[in-house]
DRENFIVEX-629254 format. One line per field, with one value per residue (C-alpha): x, z, y; residue number from 1. Coordinates in steps of 0.1 Angstrom, whole numbers, plus 5000, padded with zeros to 4 digits. Example, Ala and Ser with C-alpha at 12.3 -4.5 7.8 and 13.67 -1.06 7.14 Angstrom:
// residues 2
u: (5123,5137) .
w: (5078,5071) .
v: (4955,4989) .
i: (1,2) .
***
This chain:
// residues 52
u: (5116,5078,5078,5100,5074,5045,5011,5025,5014,5028,5010,5026,5027,5029,5044,5073,5084,5087,5069,5035,5017,5025,5019,4981,4976,4943,4948,4982,4971,4939,4957,4983,4957,4935,4965,4976,4941,4927,4956,4936,4959,4951,4943,4973,4982,4969,4982,4979,4984,4991,4958,4941) .
w: (4908,4904,4873,4856,4860,4836,4853,4888,4917,4952,4985,5005,5043,5063,5095,5110,5104,5077,5076,5074,5067,5102,5118,5122,5098,5082,5052,5042,5050,5030,4999,5001,5006,4977,4955,4966,4963,4932,4916,4924,4925,4947,4930,4921,4950,4977,5012,5044,5078,5112,5128,5094) .
v: (5029,5026,5047,5021,4994,5000,4999,4999,5022,5029,5033,5060,5056,5088,5074,5055,5020,4993,4960,4975,4943,4931,4966,4964,4993,4984,5007,4992,4956,4961,4973,4945,4918,4930,4929,4895,4880,4898,4917,4949,4979,5009,5042,5063,5087,5064,5074,5054,5071,5058,5048,5041) .
i: (1,2,3,4,5,6,7,8,9,10,11,12,13,14,15,16,17,18,19,20,21,22,23,24,25,26,27,28,29,30,31,32,33,34,35,36,37,38,39,40,41,42,43,44,45,46,47,48,49,50,51,52) .
***
């Protein structure tokens, strides 16, 4: 689906669960917050892991 939206990227999470914004995962929260505040996209190929 991401390929169908020009200029979009995806952050892959290598771990269980959904709702990462509320999970405490600083990697996922940081990328989401930067986008919501500044419209800053993460680099293509970004991966967040449990404990990040």
